[in-house]
N, C-alpha and C positions, 0 to 999 in steps of 0.2 A: 379466390385465394391463390397466391402464387408462391412457389418455393423460391425465395429470393433473399439471399443474404444481404445484398446491398441495394435492393430495389428502392428507388426514390430517395435514398439517404446517403449516397456516395461516401467517400471517406479519404481523409488525409492525402489529398492529391499532391500537395507539395512534398510531403515526406516520401511518398512513393517515387516521385521524380528524382529526388535526391539520392534515394537509397535502393534503387532498383537492382543494383549489382550485388546486394547482400544475399548470400545463399543461406539455406537453412532448411529445417524440417518442414516439408509440406505434406499434405495428406493424400496419398494415392487412394483410388477407389477400392482397391483389393490387394491382397497379398498373393504373390505368384507361387503359392505353395499348396494350392488345392486343399486348404483346410488342415494341412499338416504343420503343426507348430513345434517349435523347439523351446527349451527352457534351460535355466541355470543348472549346472551340475548339483548345486546345493539343493534345489527343489527336486531334481530327478531322484536324488538319493532318498528324499522324504516320500516320494511317490512309491519307490521300490519297497520302502519299509512299511507301506500301508498307512502312512501318516497324512497323506494328501491325495485328493483325486488327481486324475491325469490333467495335463495342461489343457487339453481340449475341453475338459469339463469345467475348468476354472475360468477360461476366457469366455467373453460374450460371443454371440453368434457373428457379430461384425465388429471385431476389435478396432479401436482407433489405431491408425497406422502412422508411424513417424519415420520420415526419411532422415537417416543420420546426417549430420552436418558435413562430415568428411568421408567416413567409411563405416561399414558395419562393424560394430565394436565387439569386444571379447568379454565374456562373463568373468565375474570374480572380483576380488579385491575389496579394499576398504577406503572410502573417501574420508580423508582427514580434514575436518572443517573447523576453522577457528572463529572464535567470537570473544568479545569483551563483556564481562559481567555475568549475571546469573539468568539471563533470559535468552536461551538459544533460538527461540522463534524469531523475535525481533532482531536478534544478533545475526540473522541471515539464513537460518535453517528453514524458516517458513517459506521463503522464496525458492529454496532448493528442493526441499523434501515435501512441500505441500502445494497449495494453490491449484486445486483442480475444480473448475467450474463447468457450467453447461457448455460454454464455448471457450476457445482459446485464441490468443492473438497469433496470426501468422508471424514468423520471425522477422519479416521485413516491415512489420507494423502497418501493412497495407489493408488490413481488415481482419475479420474473425474467421476461424475454421471450426469445423465440428470437433467436439470433445466428448463430454458425457452425453450431450445431445448429438445425434447423428444427422438430424435434419430439422427443419422448422418451416412454418409458413407465417406470413405476416399479412394482415388485412390491409386493404387499400387506404383506410383511414389511420393506419399505424396505431390502432388501439388494441388489437387482438393479436396475440402471439401464440401459436400452437407448436409445441416441442415434442419430438419423438426421441426418447432416450434409447440407448443401445440395449437390446434385449440380452439379458444374461450377465450384465455387470454385477459384480459381487463386492460386498464390503470385505474388509480384511479378515473377518471371521468366517467368510464363506457364505453368508446369507445374501440373497439376491437383493440388489438395489432396484426398486420399482417406483412407479408413480405414488405409491402409498407413502414412501419416505418424503417425497416432495410435498404431498398433501398434509403430512404430519406437521411440516413447517408452516404451511399456509393456515391450516385450521387450528392446530393445537399450540402454536407459538405466536405467529403474527396476529391472528384473529382472536386469540384467547384473552378475554378481559383480565384474567388473573396474571397472565404472563406479560401482556402488553397493556399495562394499566391505562395508558394515555391514548389507546387506540392503535391501529396498525401503523407502524413506522419502520422503515428500512432505508438503507442508502440507495437502493435501486428504485424505491417507490416514491414518486413525486408527492409531496405533502398535499398539494392541491388535488382534492378528489381521492385521497388515500382511503377514506372510509367507504368509498364506492368500489374499490378494487375487488375483483372476484377471480378466483381460480377454480377451474373445473377439471375433474378427473374424467378422462374419456375412456381409457382402458389401462391395463397394467403398465404400459410403456408410453402413454400419450397424455398430455395435459395441456390446458389452455390457460393463459393469463390475460385478463381483460381489464384494461385501464379506463378510468372515467374520461380521460382526455387523450388526445393524440400524444404519443410517446415515441417520437421518431428516432431518438438516440438510444433506445433501450438495449438493443443488441450490443452496443459498444460499452454499456455498463457491466455486462455479464462477465467478460474475461478479467475485469478489474477486481479489486478488493470488494467493491460494491456488490458484486454478484455472488459472493461466497455462500450466503445463507441458503440459497435455494437447494443446494446439494450437500448441505452440512450435516443433516440430522438423521441418523439411523433409527427408524421408528422402533424396530424390534428391541433395541437396547435401551432407548430412552423412555419407553412406556413405563418402566418400573419407577421412574422419578416424576411421573406426571399424575396428578390427582384424578384426572379423568379415567385413567387406566388402572391405577393402583390405589384402592381405598385405604391401604395400610402404609401409604407413603410416609406418613409422619414417623413411623418406626425407623425408616431410613434416615430421615432428617435428624432424629435424635442421635444417630450413630455417626453423623458426619460433622466434623469440626469446622466451625467458621460459617455455618449457614443457619438462618433463623426459621425458614419455612421451606415448603416444597418447591416454590419458585426459585429460591436461591440455590437449592440443591440441583434443580434442573439446569439452571444457567451454568453452574459449576461443571457438572458432568457433561453437558452438551457443548461446552465452550461457546455458548451463545444463548440468546441473541445479544446480551450485553457482555460479550465474551472477552476473555483474556486469552489471546492466542497462545500464551505460555501454557495454558491448560492442555493443549494438544500434546505437549512434551512432558506432561506429568502423569498421565493415566494410560498405561499400556493396554488396559482392557477396553478402551473406547474404540469401537470399529471406525476405520478410516477408508477413504478411497484413494489414498496417496501412494506414491511409488515405494516409500519406505515407511515402516511403522515402528513405534517405540518399543524397544526391548528393555533398556535400563534407563530410567529417568535420571536427570542431573542430580536431583535431591540436594544434599549439602556438599556434594563432591565437585570435581572439576571436569568430569567427562560424562557425556550422554551417548547412549548407543542406540542406533536404529538398524533394523534389518529389513531386507526386501519384503515387500508385500506379495505373498504367493498368489493373490487373486488380482494383481494389478492388470488392467484391462487394455493395455497398449502393447503393440508389437512393432518390430522394424519391418523393412520392406522384404526381408527374407523369412519372415514368420517367427523370429526370435522374440519370445516374451520379454518385455522390458520390466524393470530397469536392467542395465548390464551389470552395474555395481551391486555386490552382495550386501555390504554394510556401510553405514555412515557413522563415524565417531566424531562427536563434537567436543572440542576442547575449549574450556573457559579460561580466559586470561584476565589478569587484573587491569591491564592497560594496553593501549595501542602499541607502545614501544615493545612490550613483550610479544605481542602478536607479530609484529614486523620481524623481530629477531627469530622467532620460530619459523617464519616463512623463509627467511634468508638461510636458515640452517637446514632447510629441507624437511622439517618436521611436519609441515602442513601441505595439503594439496590446494587449498582454496580458502579465502575469506572474503567477505563482502566489504566493499568500500575502502580499498587501500587509500591511505592519505596522500593528498597532493604533495605533501612535504617529502614523501618517500619515493616520488617518481624517479628522480635521478638515481637514487640508491638502487632501485630495482633494475633500471636500464643498465647501470654499470655492472650489476651482478650478472645479468644476462651476457653482457659483453665479456665478462671474466670467465664464462663457462659454467656458472652455477646452474643446477637443474631447474631453471625457471623459464617461463614463457610469458608473453604479454599480449593481450588483445586490446584493440582500440574500442572505447565506448563513446557513443554519441549521446549526449545528454538531451532529454526532452524538457529540461527545466528552463524557466525564464531567468532565474538567478540562482547563485549558489545558496544563498540564505535570505530569509525574510525576517524582519524585526517587527514584533507585535507589541502594542500597548493595549491592554485589555480594557475596553470601554464598558465592560460589565463588572469591573473590579468592586470588591466589597466596600472599599473606602470610596464613598461617594465623591469626595473632593478630588481624589486621584482620577476616578472614572470621568469626571467632568473635564479635567485637564487633558486626559488622554483623548477625549472626544473632540477637543479643540484642534482643528486642522492646523492652525498656526503653530501649535506645539509640535506636531509631527513634522511640519516643514522645517522648523528650527532644528530639531534633532537630526533631520536628514542632512541639512547643510553642515552640521558639525562633524560629519563622518569623513575622514580622509580615506576615500575608497582606493585611490591609487596606492597609498602606503599599505592599506590592508591587503590588497591584491598581491603586492610585492612580498609582504611578510608571510602571509598565510598560503597563498596559491602560487608561489614561486613565479610571480609575474604573469601568470596565465589568466586572461579574462579582461573585461572592460567594465567600468562603472555603469550601473543600471539599476532601475527600480524593477520590481516584479512585473513582467509583461510578456506577451507572446513574442517570439523571435521575429527578426526582420524578414525571414523567409516564410513566415506564416501569413495566411490570408487575414488573420485577426490582428496583425501588428498595429499598435497604436503608439505613435511617436510621443505624444504627451505622457502617456502612461509609463513609457520606458525611460524617458530622459528628464522628467521634471524633478527639480530640487536635488540633483546629484552633484552640483558644483560644491566643492569643498570651500567654505568661506565662514570663518569665525564671525566676521562682521554680520553676514546675513543670518547666521544662526542666532546671534544675540538680538538682532532686529526682530525676528519673529518670536523668539522666546520672551522678549520684553513685553510683547503684546499680551502674554498669558501669565507670566510669573515675573513681574518687574522688580520686586523687592529682593534684596540680598542681605545675608547676615555678615558679620564681621570677617568671616573667612572667604567671602565671595560666593557662597552658595545661595541659590535661589530659595525664597520663602514661599510657602503655599498660602492660600487665602486665609488660613488660620493663624498666620504669623510665624509658624514653625518651619524649620528646614524641610523642604520638599524632597523626600528621599524615596527612590524607586527600588524595589527588590527585583533584581534581574535573575530569574530562575532558569537554569540551564541543565539539560540532561547530560550527564558526564560519562555514561557507560554505553552509548549507542555506537555500533561499529560504523554507521554512516554519519556520526557526529563527533569523530575523534578530535576535530579542531575547533569545536564549538566553544569550549572554555577559553581557548586562545583568542578567538574572535570576540567573545564577550569582554575579555580583559582590554582589548584594544578599544572597543566601543565605549567602555566605561571611562577610559582615559580621554577620549574625544569629548564625551559629554561632561565630564568633570571640568574640562577646560572652558566650557561655556556656562559653568555654574550650576549644572544639574547633578545632584548627588545620587549616584547609583551604586548599589551594593550587590555583589555577586552572590548568588545562592546556587552553588553547584551541587546537584543531587543525583542519585540513581534514578533511572527511568521509572521504576515502580513508585517512588516517592513523587516524581514529577507528575505522573498520571493522577495521583491522589490530589495534588495541589490543583491541577487543571480541572478535574471533575468536581472538586469542592468550590471551584471558582475563586480560589485564593491567589491565582496567578495575577501579577501586576504587569510584568513584561517578560518577554522571552525571545529567543531566536529559533527558527525552524528551517525546513527545507524550502525549495523554490519552484515547485511544479507549475506546469501550465505554459510551456514555451513552444514546443515544436508543433507544426501542423495545426490541427484543431484540438489539441490536448486541453486548451483552456476551456473548451466546452465540456470535455469529459471530466476534468478535475479543476473546478473553478474556485478552489478554496480561498485564494488570495484576491479574488475579484468579486465574488458573490458571498455575502454574509450568510451564516448559518451552516457552513460546511465543517466537517470534522477537520481539526487542526487549523481552523481559522481562529486563532487564539486572540485576535483583536476583539472577539465577541464570543468568548467561551460559552456563556449562558444562552446565547441565541441558538447555537447548534443544539444544545441539550433540550431547549424548549421546542425546537422544530421537530426533533425526532422523538420527543417524549422520553428521553433517557432517564431511567429511574435512579441510577447511581451517580448522577451529576446534578448540579444546581441549575435549574432552568430560569432563564430570564426572557420575558416576552420581547419581541422585536418592536422598536418604534415604527410608526407608519412609513417614514421616509426610507428606512432600512428595508422594511418588508417590501416596499415597492420594487426595489432592485431584485430581491429574491423572487418576487412574483413574476416579474418580466422574464427572468431567466427560466423559470419553470414553465410558464405558459407559452412564451414565444420561441425560446431556444429549444428546450426539451420537447415542446409540442410541435415544432416545425416538421413538416412532412417531407421537406427536401433539404439537401445540404445547403443550397443557396439561401433558403429561408433561415436556416439555423445560423449560418455565418452572418447574415445581415442583422439578425436580432442580437447575436452575441457581440457584434461590433458596437451596437448601442449600449449594451450592458457594460462593455469595457470602457466606453466613454463615461458612463456614470461612475464606474470605479475610479477612473482617472480623476474626475472632479472631486470625488470623495476622499481619495488617497488613504485607503484603509491601512496599508502596511508599507514599511520601508524595505528597500533591498540593498544588497551589497554589490554584486558584480555578475555579469554574464559568465557562465561557466566556460572555461577553456577546454581544449581537447582532453578527454578522460582516458583512463587506462584500467585494465584489470589484470593483476598478476595471478599466475597459477603455476603449480608444479608441472614440469614438462612431461611427467608421466600420465597426466590427465588428458585423455583423448577427446576428440569431437568438440573442441572449443572453437567458436567462431572467430575469424580474424577481426571482425568488426560487428558491433551490435548496438542496438538502441537501448539505453538504460533509463529506467524511470519507474515510479510507483505505479503509474497506469499500466505499464507493460508487465507488471508482476516482477520487476527487476530481473533476477536470474531466470525466472520461469520462461521468459521469452526465448531462452537458449535451450529449452527442453532438457533439463538436467537428467531426465530418465535415460537419455541417449549418451550421456557422458560415459566414459569407460576408463579403466586403469590399464595403461600400457606396461606390460611386463617385459 
């Protein structure tokens, strides 16, 4: 066994070469303070009042050390964070105030660094991973985090037949051989994960969303909601609105495994490992308040306990325009995903001397947006049409991408289908460029092969002789989707022009999720991950069927992971073959070279299948923030895989007074 973060499975060579100059927090081996730590005056006052143990008692024996991006920050202040709608988590606060996994990305995205786990060993056959967690990490209520918390997840959630009724399933767990997965408790701070098959990319799933569950569950708190530990749990069920049994209660209080991330922002009593914890939930109001976690387990290079910022206040806005106005007025410090339409507005504001600053973002995405036609749709006639490749080709040729780029993205970007970038070792020209020509004639030629008949108004008829109408469902309150309704309206115009009747269904994201989970989605647009480096291996949702947010086959993903709260649809053999090749040959590859070679074959299969449509390669991005917010990177890689803002280490942001 060798302690080797990158042994035999290299990483993101292309990205490293491109971005080697990006500076940011790295992890020194020790703090040059001989064990003498400092803390926020807010916490020091609580220690003096006897309300908290000393900072030395609150920190682990070997805290995680973060090198500040620009300088050692100052304590205090309130981070004013804006979002649209009623979900602060997906509105951006999850990426800023949460997202703490076993390991974390280095800020140049060149690999992983220790986080909750301070070290690990990997077997030569990449089937066994042994993790050593930091001794003395504590939950936000002061109770120590140990291997028992991890084993509670493995034994009492993942492997519990009442909780995981369809067997063990998780984003990090390959479905092939999932029932043979084992976890072993070695001691209070060491555990081993043993996979049935080689799992060469496992370390790189851990800092992603995929790796969240392993460190999610405080056993001491959640035992009360689990039948195994509380024989009177039904009494708690009876007291809780909206749950039918103890499993529903556990999921709600645990925020998992079929979690709604929003629950992290509803229950202040739920212990966390995050930099800030909930003080006042959003409820029916417009603000949510978070306060520093006194037991947060990271320090800077001078031994100052992080985070620097005392409180975070989230402000809910009705729409993106109100959010932009608040930022321009100096009422906010930060919000996620400023619109491309506001780029010039913000740059002009900086030139005019407003208290704003801008960092450059490098997208890891293959396209700005993907377009999905659900091949699992309830309407079998529509599902059959959506499954016809000629239909998807015709709908793609109908899109005037150049016009869309000019109108929506201020001319930034180039027409493309979802695919790895040209700089990636996984680039596939067919996948990137097929069917992107705007041609009404070509669109009609292909659509005529599927829906040849039209009514008196020129709209195409379905096989039943009635007008073929598609419901195009769009989330309208996501901060990273502020232009999606505008995009959808343009697409509807392009498709109407070739005789396809499409109706816009613009809904809040909570409603959107219900429609998706109930498999009532007919068509939608979403994001475009899987572009830079080998990110397509790590997040293959638009190339490999059965991934979350692969809404061209909603039910396939629900079936693959055994999702109880979503409609499950078994994969056909030809679709399963792509999934199996990815799981066995890509995820199971023991070297980066083998993984890339296998993924190239998977991407060729995806190119031939043409699962989803794309709009455009993303142009250069930007992130606006208030100039009083310190330790912001000049340039950083932005994407879902990276944890979005988490790769900038928000715990080391600070307020400049």
